[in-house]
N, C-alpha and C positions, 0 to 999 in steps of 0.2 A: 893348306891353301888359305890365303887371306881374302877378306871380304871388304869391299868398299862400302863405307858407310859416311854419315855426316855428323859434324859437331857445330854447334852454334855458339859463337863468342861475342861479347859486347865490347864495342870500341869505347874506351874510357873518355875520349874527348867529345865524341859525337853522340853517344848513347844509342847509336845505330848497331844492329846486329848484323854479323857476317858469318857466312858458312865456310867451313873448312872441310875439305875432303880428308876422310880418316880411313884407317885400316883397322879392321877387327880381326885379330888373330885367334887361331884355335885355342891358344892357352887362356883366352878370356881378356886379354890386354887390348887396349885401343890407343892408337897414337894419330894425332892430327898433324896435317901438313904445316909447314913453317909459315905459309901465307895463305890468306883467304882465297876463295875461288875467284874473286874479282881482282886479286892481287893489290888491293888497297890497304890491307890490315895485316901486320905481323902477329905471329902466335902470342897469345898472353895466357897467363894462369887463369882458370876459372871458366866454366861453361854454363850457358843457359840450359843446354842439353847436349849429350855426347852419344856417339855411336849408334845413331838412328838410321833405319833404312830409308830409301827414297820416299816412300808413302808416308811414313811417320814424320820425316823432315818436312814434307810439304804440309801436312796437317798442322803441325806445331807452328811452322812459319805463317801459315794463313791466319791463325789465331792472333799472332803478333802484328799482322798487317804491314803497314808502311814502315814500321820500326826495322824491318828486315832489309838489307841492301838489295835493290832492284838488280844490280848487276850480278850479284851472287845468285839470285834466283834465275836469272837469264842464264848463267853458266850451268845451273843444275839441269835446266831443260833444253839448253841450246843444242844445236847440231853442229858437230866439229869435224872439219875435214882433215 
């Protein structure tokens, strides 16, 4: 069974960080989605952090403050119908 985790990547043009939903597999591998959670950024090589659970993601993003995309954070905690 795979587990949903999160990866943070930096946008090269804006220097803003975006969250990517990722999957952590039992084999120890982790793969990020092709688009950020806000859909504004495509996958790029290199991570600020990878494969973190929701709590760790929140704490690490909070330390970065406004550098993290607000729309990605909204998607992390938003209610979806």
